[in-house]
C-alpha positions as CSV (number, residue, x, y, z in Angstrom):
1,M,-7.6,16.4,-18.7
2,I,-9.1,13.5,-16.6
3,T,-5.7,12.9,-15.1
4,L,-5.2,16.6,-14.2
5,L,-8.7,16.6,-12.6
6,L,-7.9,13.5,-10.6
7,I,-4.7,15.2,-9.3
8,F,-5.9,18.6,-8.4
9,F,-9.6,18.1,-7.4
10,P,-8.6,16.7,-3.9
11,L,-6.1,19.5,-3.5
12,V,-8.7,22.2,-4.2
13,A,-11.2,20.4,-1.8
14,A,-8.5,20.2,0.9
15,L,-7.8,23.9,0.7
16,L,-11.5,24.8,0.8
17,L,-12.0,22.6,3.9
18,L,-9.6,24.8,5.8
19,F,-12.3,27.5,5.7
20,V,-15.2,25.3,6.9
21,K,-16.0,25.3,10.6
22,G,-17.7,22.6,12.7
23,Q,-18.3,18.9,12.2
24,Q,-20.0,19.4,8.9
25,V,-16.5,19.4,7.4
26,R,-16.5,15.6,7.3
27,N,-19.7,15.6,5.2
28,I,-18.0,17.9,2.7
29,A,-14.8,15.8,2.8
30,I,-16.6,12.5,2.0
31,V,-18.6,14.1,-0.8
32,A,-15.4,15.4,-2.3
33,A,-13.8,11.9,-2.0
34,I,-16.9,10.3,-3.6
35,I,-16.7,12.7,-6.5
36,E,-13.0,11.8,-7.0
37,F,-14.0,8.1,-7.1
38,A,-16.7,8.9,-9.6
39,I,-14.1,10.6,-11.9
40,V,-12.0,7.4,-11.8
41,L,-15.1,5.3,-12.7
42,Y,-15.7,7.6,-15.6
43,A,-12.0,7.2,-16.7
44,L,-12.5,3.4,-16.5
45,T,-15.4,3.7,-19.0
46,Q,-13.2,5.7,-21.4
47,Y,-10.1,3.5,-21.0
48,Q,-9.1,1.6,-24.1
49,H,-7.6,-1.7,-23.1
50,G,-4.1,-2.0,-24.2
51,N,-0.5,-1.3,-23.2
52,A,-0.4,2.4,-24.2
53,T,-0.4,5.3,-21.7
54,Q,-3.7,7.2,-21.9
55,F,-5.2,10.4,-20.5
56,E,-1.8,12.1,-20.9
57,A,-1.0,15.7,-20.2
58,N,2.5,17.1,-20.8
59,Y,3.5,20.6,-19.9
60,N,7.0,22.2,-19.7
61,W,7.8,23.0,-16.1
62,I,11.5,23.7,-15.7
63,N,12.9,23.8,-19.2
64,S,16.5,24.5,-18.2
65,L,16.6,21.2,-16.3
66,G,14.5,19.1,-18.6
67,I,11.7,18.7,-16.1
68,S,8.1,18.5,-17.3
69,F,4.7,18.1,-15.7
70,H,4.1,14.9,-17.5
71,V,1.3,12.6,-16.3
72,G,-0.9,9.8,-17.7
73,M,-2.2,6.4,-16.9
74,D,-1.8,2.9,-18.3
75,G,-3.5,-0.2,-16.8
76,I,-1.1,-0.4,-13.8
77,S,-1.5,3.3,-12.9
78,L,-5.2,3.2,-13.4
79,L,-5.6,0.4,-10.9
80,M,-3.5,2.1,-8.3
81,V,-5.6,5.3,-8.7
82,L,-8.7,3.2,-8.5
83,L,-7.5,1.7,-5.2
84,T,-6.7,5.1,-3.8
85,T,-10.0,6.7,-4.7
86,F,-12.0,3.7,-3.5
87,L,-10.3,3.6,-0.1
88,V,-10.2,7.3,0.8
89,P,-14.0,7.8,1.1
90,I,-14.2,4.6,3.1
91,I,-11.4,5.9,5.4
92,I,-13.3,9.2,5.8
93,L,-16.5,7.3,6.6
94,T,-14.7,5.3,9.4
95,S,-14.1,8.6,11.2
96,F,-17.7,9.6,11.4
97,N,-18.2,8.1,14.9
98,R,-15.2,9.9,16.3
99,E,-14.7,13.6,17.3
100,Y,-11.4,15.2,16.3
101,S,-9.9,18.5,17.5
102,N,-9.6,20.8,14.5
103,P,-11.6,18.6,12.1
104,S,-11.1,21.0,9.2
105,H,-7.4,20.4,9.4
106,F,-7.7,16.7,9.9
107,Y,-9.9,16.2,6.8
108,S,-8.0,18.7,4.8
109,L,-4.8,16.6,5.4
110,L,-6.6,13.4,4.4
111,L,-7.6,15.0,1.0
112,A,-4.1,16.5,0.6
113,M,-2.7,13.0,1.1
114,Q,-5.0,11.8,-1.7
115,F,-3.7,14.5,-4.0
116,A,-0.1,13.4,-3.5
117,L,-0.8,9.7,-3.8
118,V,-2.6,10.1,-7.1
119,G,0.3,12.2,-8.3
120,V,2.7,9.5,-7.5
121,F,0.8,6.9,-9.4
122,V,0.3,9.0,-12.6
123,S,3.7,10.7,-12.8
124,L,5.7,10.1,-16.1
125,D,8.6,12.3,-15.1
126,G,11.2,11.2,-12.6
127,F,11.5,14.5,-10.8
128,L,7.7,15.0,-10.7
129,F,7.4,11.5,-9.2
130,Y,10.0,12.5,-6.5
131,V,8.1,15.7,-5.8
132,F,4.8,13.9,-5.3
133,W,6.6,11.2,-3.3
134,E,7.8,13.8,-0.9
135,L,4.5,15.7,-0.8
136,A,2.8,12.5,0.4
137,L,5.0,12.4,3.5
138,I,3.9,15.8,4.8
139,P,0.2,15.2,5.4
140,I,0.7,11.7,7.0
141,Y,3.4,13.1,9.2
142,F,1.1,15.8,10.7
143,I,-1.9,13.3,10.9
144,C,0.3,11.0,13.0
145,L,1.9,13.8,15.0
146,L,-1.2,15.8,15.9
147,W,-3.8,13.0,16.4
148,G,-1.6,10.0,17.3
149,G,-1.2,8.1,20.5
150,E,1.4,7.9,23.2
151,N,5.0,8.8,22.3
152,R,3.8,9.9,18.9
153,A,6.4,12.7,18.5
154,R,9.4,10.4,18.9
155,I,7.9,7.6,16.8
156,T,6.7,9.9,14.0
157,F,10.1,11.6,13.8
158,K,11.7,8.2,13.3
159,F,9.3,7.4,10.5
160,F,10.0,10.8,8.9
161,I,13.8,10.3,9.1
162,Y,13.6,6.8,7.6
163,T,11.4,7.9,4.8
164,L,13.3,11.1,4.0
165,T,16.6,9.2,3.9
166,G,15.3,6.7,1.5
167,S,13.8,9.5,-0.6
168,L,17.1,11.2,-0.9
169,L,18.8,8.0,-2.1
170,M,16.1,7.7,-4.8
171,L,16.7,11.3,-5.9
172,G,20.4,10.5,-6.1
173,G,19.6,7.5,-8.3
174,F,17.4,9.6,-10.6
175,I,20.0,12.4,-10.9
176,Y,22.6,9.8,-11.8
177,L,20.3,8.5,-14.6
178,Y,19.4,12.1,-15.6
179,L,23.1,12.8,-16.2
180,H,23.3,9.8,-18.5
181,T,20.4,10.8,-20.7
182,P,21.6,11.7,-24.2
183,G,21.6,15.2,-25.6
184,N,19.7,17.7,-23.5
185,H,19.3,16.0,-20.2
186,T,15.7,15.2,-19.1
187,F,13.8,13.5,-16.3
188,D,11.3,12.0,-18.7
189,M,10.4,8.5,-17.6
190,H,11.3,6.7,-20.9
191,A,14.5,8.7,-21.2
192,L,15.5,7.5,-17.8
193,Y,14.6,4.0,-18.8
194,L,17.0,4.2,-21.8
195,A,19.7,5.9,-19.7
196,G,19.6,3.2,-17.1
197,Q,19.7,0.4,-19.7
198,S,22.7,2.1,-21.4
199,I,25.0,2.0,-18.4
200,G,26.9,-1.0,-17.4
201,L,26.3,-3.6,-14.7
202,S,28.3,-1.6,-12.1
203,G,26.3,1.6,-12.7
204,Q,23.0,-0.2,-12.7
205,G,24.0,-1.9,-9.4
206,Y,24.4,1.5,-7.8
207,V,21.1,2.7,-9.2
208,F,19.4,-0.5,-8.1
209,W,20.4,-0.1,-4.5
210,A,19.7,3.6,-4.3
211,I,16.2,3.2,-5.6
212,F,15.5,-0.2,-4.0
213,I,16.3,1.0,-0.5
214,A,13.9,4.0,-1.0
215,F,11.1,1.7,-1.9
216,A,12.1,-1.0,0.7
217,V,11.8,1.6,3.4
218,K,8.3,2.7,2.2
219,M,6.9,-0.8,1.9
220,P,8.7,-1.8,4.3
221,I,11.1,-4.7,3.6
222,F,13.4,-6.3,6.2
223,P,15.7,-4.9,7.6
224,F,14.3,-1.4,6.7
225,H,11.0,-2.1,8.6
226,T,11.8,-1.0,12.1
227,W,9.8,2.3,11.9
228,Q,6.6,0.5,10.8
229,P,5.1,-1.4,13.8
230,D,5.4,1.6,16.2
231,T,4.1,4.0,13.6
232,Y,1.1,1.9,12.6
233,T,0.3,1.3,16.3
234,V,0.6,4.9,17.5
235,A,-1.1,6.5,14.4
236,P,-4.8,7.3,14.6
237,T,-6.9,4.7,12.8
238,Q,-7.4,6.7,9.7
239,G,-3.6,7.4,9.5
240,T,-2.8,3.8,9.9
241,M,-5.3,3.0,7.1
242,L,-3.6,5.5,4.8
243,L,-0.2,4.2,5.6
244,S,-1.0,0.5,5.2
245,G,-3.8,0.6,2.6
246,I,-2.4,3.0,0.1
247,M,1.0,4.6,1.1
248,L,3.0,1.4,1.2
249,K,1.8,0.7,-2.3
250,M,3.9,3.6,-3.4
251,G,6.9,1.4,-2.8
252,T,5.6,-1.7,-4.5
253,Y,4.3,0.4,-7.4
254,G,7.8,2.0,-7.6
255,L,9.4,-1.4,-8.0
256,I,7.3,-2.0,-11.1
257,R,7.2,1.4,-12.7
258,W,10.8,2.6,-12.0
259,L,13.2,0.0,-10.6
260,L,12.7,-2.9,-13.0
261,P,12.9,-0.8,-16.2
262,V,15.8,1.6,-15.2
263,A,18.2,-1.1,-13.8
264,P,17.3,-4.5,-15.4
265,L,20.9,-5.8,-15.2
266,G,21.1,-4.6,-11.6
267,V,17.8,-6.4,-10.8
268,E,19.1,-9.5,-12.5
269,H,22.4,-9.4,-10.6
270,W,21.0,-8.5,-7.2
271,A,17.6,-10.3,-7.3
272,N,18.8,-13.2,-5.1
273,V,19.7,-10.7,-2.3
274,A,16.6,-8.6,-2.7
275,I,14.2,-11.5,-2.9
276,G,16.1,-13.1,0.0
277,L,15.5,-10.0,2.2
278,S,11.8,-10.1,1.1
279,V,11.4,-13.8,2.1
280,I,13.3,-13.3,5.4
281,G,10.8,-10.5,6.2
282,I,7.9,-12.8,5.4
283,V,9.0,-15.4,7.9
284,Y,10.4,-13.0,10.5
285,A,7.3,-10.8,10.6
286,S,4.9,-13.7,10.6
287,C,6.6,-15.3,13.6
288,I,6.6,-12.0,15.5
289,A,2.9,-11.6,14.6
290,I,2.1,-15.0,16.2
291,V,3.3,-13.8,19.6
292,Q,1.8,-10.4,19.6
293,K,-0.7,-9.5,22.3
294,D,-1.8,-6.2,20.9
295,F,-4.2,-6.9,17.9
296,K,-3.3,-3.7,16.1
297,R,0.4,-4.5,16.4
298,L,-0.3,-8.0,15.1
299,I,-1.9,-6.6,11.9
300,A,1.1,-4.2,11.5
301,Y,3.5,-7.2,11.4
302,S,1.2,-9.1,9.1
303,S,1.4,-6.3,6.7
304,I,5.2,-6.6,6.6
305,A,4.7,-10.3,5.7
306,H,2.2,-9.6,2.9
307,V,4.3,-6.9,1.3
308,G,7.4,-9.1,1.5
309,L,5.6,-11.6,-0.8
310,I,4.5,-8.8,-3.1
311,S,8.1,-7.6,-3.4
312,A,9.5,-11.1,-4.0
313,G,6.9,-11.7,-6.8
314,I,7.7,-8.4,-8.5
315,L,11.5,-8.9,-8.4
316,A,11.1,-12.3,-10.0
317,V,10.4,-10.4,-13.2
318,N,7.9,-12.6,-14.8
319,V,4.3,-11.8,-15.9
320,Q,2.7,-13.9,-13.1
321,G,4.8,-12.3,-10.4
322,V,4.3,-8.7,-11.5
323,Q,0.6,-9.3,-12.2
324,G,0.2,-11.0,-8.8
325,G,1.9,-8.1,-7.2
326,I,-0.5,-5.6,-8.7
327,I,-3.6,-7.7,-7.8
328,Q,-2.3,-8.3,-4.3
329,M,-1.7,-4.6,-3.8
330,L,-5.4,-4.1,-4.5
331,S,-6.5,-7.0,-2.2
332,H,-4.1,-6.1,0.6
333,G,-5.3,-2.5,0.5
334,V,-9.0,-3.5,1.0
335,N,-8.2,-6.2,3.6
336,V,-5.9,-4.3,5.8
337,V,-8.2,-1.2,5.9
338,G,-11.0,-3.6,7.0
339,L,-8.8,-5.2,9.7
340,F,-7.6,-1.9,11.2
341,F,-11.2,-0.7,11.2
342,I,-12.2,-3.8,13.1
343,V,-9.4,-3.0,15.6
344,D,-10.9,0.5,15.9
345,I,-14.4,-0.9,16.6
346,I,-13.2,-3.2,19.3
347,Q,-11.0,-0.6,21.0
348,K,-13.7,2.0,20.9
349,R,-16.1,-0.3,22.7
350,M,-13.8,-2.3,25.0
351,G,-11.0,0.3,25.6
352,T,-8.3,-2.2,24.9
353,R,-6.6,-4.0,22.0
354,D,-5.2,-6.8,24.2
355,I,-6.3,-10.1,22.7
356,A,-6.3,-12.0,26.0
357,S,-8.7,-9.5,27.5
358,L,-11.4,-10.1,24.9
359,G,-13.5,-13.2,24.0
360,G,-17.0,-14.2,23.3
361,I,-18.0,-11.2,21.2
362,R,-19.7,-13.5,18.7
363,N,-22.3,-14.4,21.4
364,V,-23.2,-10.7,21.8
365,N,-22.9,-9.5,18.2
366,P,-23.0,-12.3,15.6
367,Q,-23.3,-9.9,12.7
368,F,-20.0,-8.3,13.6
369,A,-18.5,-11.8,13.9
370,V,-19.5,-12.7,10.4
371,L,-18.2,-9.5,8.8
372,F,-14.9,-9.8,10.8
373,L,-14.6,-13.4,9.5
374,I,-15.0,-12.4,5.9
375,V,-12.3,-9.8,6.1
376,L,-10.0,-12.2,8.0
377,L,-10.5,-15.0,5.3
378,G,-9.6,-12.5,2.6
379,S,-6.4,-11.7,4.5
380,V,-5.5,-15.4,4.8
381,A,-6.1,-15.9,1.1
382,L,-9.0,-18.4,1.2
383,P,-10.1,-19.4,-2.3
384,L,-13.0,-17.3,-3.6
385,T,-11.8,-14.3,-1.6
386,N,-9.7,-11.5,-3.1
387,G,-6.5,-12.5,-1.3
388,F,-6.3,-15.8,-3.0
389,I,-5.9,-14.5,-6.6
390,G,-2.8,-12.3,-5.8
391,E,-1.1,-14.8,-3.6
392,F,-1.5,-17.7,-6.1
393,L,0.0,-15.6,-8.9
394,L,2.8,-14.3,-6.6
395,L,3.8,-17.8,-5.4
396,N,3.7,-19.0,-9.0
397,G,6.0,-16.1,-10.1
398,V,8.5,-16.7,-7.2
399,F,8.5,-20.5,-8.0
400,Q,9.5,-19.7,-11.6
401,F,12.5,-17.8,-10.1
402,N,13.5,-20.2,-7.4
403,A,11.6,-23.2,-5.9
404,W,13.2,-22.8,-2.5
405,A,12.3,-19.1,-2.3
406,A,8.7,-20.0,-3.2
407,A,8.7,-22.7,-0.5
408,F,9.7,-20.2,2.2
409,A,7.5,-17.5,0.8
410,G,4.6,-19.9,0.9
411,L,4.9,-19.9,4.7
412,S,3.2,-16.6,4.6
413,V,-0.1,-18.4,3.9
414,I,0.4,-21.0,6.6
415,L,1.7,-18.6,9.3
416,G,-0.9,-16.0,8.4
417,A,-3.6,-18.5,9.0
418,V,-2.1,-19.3,12.4
419,Y,-2.0,-15.8,13.8
420,M,-5.2,-14.6,12.2
421,L,-7.4,-17.6,13.1
422,R,-5.9,-17.7,16.6
423,S,-6.6,-14.1,17.2
424,Y,-10.2,-14.5,15.9
425,Q,-10.7,-17.4,18.2
426,S,-9.5,-15.5,21.2
427,I,-11.4,-12.3,20.4
428,M,-14.7,-13.6,19.0
429,L,-15.2,-17.1,20.3
430,G,-15.5,-18.7,23.7
431,E,-17.4,-17.3,26.6
432,T,-18.1,-13.6,27.1
433,N,-16.4,-11.9,30.1
434,I,-17.4,-8.8,32.1
435,S,-16.2,-6.3,29.5
436,T,-17.2,-8.1,26.3
437,Q,-20.8,-8.9,27.4
438,G,-21.7,-5.3,26.9
439,F,-20.3,-5.0,23.3
440,A,-22.5,-2.5,21.6
441,P,-24.2,-3.1,18.2
442,L,-22.6,-1.7,15.1
443,T,-23.7,1.7,14.0
444,G,-25.0,2.5,10.5
445,N,-21.6,4.0,9.4
446,E,-19.7,0.9,10.7
447,K,-22.1,-1.5,8.9
448,A,-21.7,0.5,5.7
449,V,-17.9,0.4,5.8
450,L,-17.8,-3.4,6.5
451,F,-20.5,-4.3,4.0
452,I,-18.7,-2.4,1.2
453,L,-15.3,-4.0,2.1
454,C,-16.8,-7.5,2.4
455,A,-18.6,-7.1,-0.9
456,A,-15.3,-6.1,-2.5
457,I,-13.5,-9.1,-0.9
458,I,-16.1,-11.6,-2.2
459,G,-16.8,-10.0,-5.5
460,F,-13.2,-9.6,-6.6
461,G,-12.4,-13.1,-5.3
462,V,-15.2,-14.7,-7.3
463,Y,-14.7,-12.6,-10.5
464,P,-11.3,-11.0,-10.7
465,K,-11.2,-10.9,-14.6
466,P,-12.0,-7.2,-15.1
467,L,-9.1,-6.0,-13.0
468,L,-6.7,-8.6,-14.4
469,D,-7.7,-7.6,-17.9
470,I,-6.9,-3.9,-17.2
471,A,-3.4,-4.6,-15.9
472,E,-2.3,-7.5,-18.2
473,P,-1.3,-5.7,-21.4
474,S,0.8,-3.1,-19.5
475,V,2.4,-5.9,-17.4
476,V,3.2,-8.0,-20.5
477,K,4.8,-5.0,-22.2
478,L,6.8,-4.0,-19.2
479,V,8.1,-7.5,-18.4
480,A,9.0,-8.2,-22.0
481,G,11.0,-4.9,-22.2
482,V,12.9,-5.6,-18.9
483,R,13.7,-9.2,-19.9
484,M,14.9,-8.1,-23.3
485,A,17.2,-5.6,-21.6
486,M,18.5,-8.5,-19.5
487,G,19.2,-10.4,-22.7
488,K,16.6,-13.1,-22.0
């Protein structure tokens, strides 16, 4: 029942918002998002630590095709839903100092996006997972198309085509598995696992690439990343936060929940290539980020580097790599939302995101400088911040797979420090100029958002044990099952 409530409460709220007029719609939206977060906190208090799926609901949907509305949460799913419901009210709060045309439509789409994202993370039926995966594309497409920046129609259409193409490949892979389920065919997750493991290496290779490409486009992984920098840059701030903070986690979560268990031999055979692409993306995106002049675009490329490391760690198929991937998903979600909000604060006051045009903001607003620095240090994985935990586990996991891959993947930490600290130096330090000397103080909403995010960055960095404990039993069970199917 809790899982069903988590799925459908945002949808009901989104539909109700369509009938609300005026700017009070945002107050209703954030109340609805906070209630959703409270439901997840209640689920956490009821969750029994272990590797079993809990809060299950299973209803026949399309009997003739073996499709059911089967949802539930284990530790991995619960953490992804926690991330989603934690970030959505923060994303809504970041919009309070902006005026949007048709606010009821804007906030309704935000909550509809939450509905689809939660559905993705709790689906235990392959077809249902695909349906929610596609539903998540619709709200973000219209958010970017209607409230985006220059050339938004062309850029958003490219994003839509990339994602839709990948989704169709995934559906093809699922149908192939469905046809190999024994007896009456079904899309049940565990039946698809068994079907995938029962076919030979050649069949698993086809399944691997069909599903991996879909997830690689969503994350995105080199060379399927070309839609991302433009889309992140042109999207409104809240759209960029949804894309980077939560939506890309659909791809990394898909690697864990679907790709590894359904094609273990395919993963084993093609891991060198997939991890190689992930590592190339780390170095490539980091180098491009270093030379960026637009701060928002710099963060977009940094996100490609971070997600490349997550992908490499997961595909190493060991407990440290998968656990690190999950923890880094949480950390990256918090950090990247903070960074994009900082970009929004600067652009709103200065009218530019050009790094060279800024400087000396610390002299005018030291409080903002400190909060910015905390978010930045979390992003570069400083010990005692949230980013350190995940990156340490990920590099450990990749090292167990291949030392050279770990060496190149580790460049993400070094190069990340280069482009993030250089940008901080150019934007915040030095002497003020004509434009930055009038940098306005932070508003109450802006302080609230940054204080919450900084508290999460430090709190999780100092004491990550509760979140690690939630995920670990499910990760150990999943990795053991995959490695057994590999014959290891």
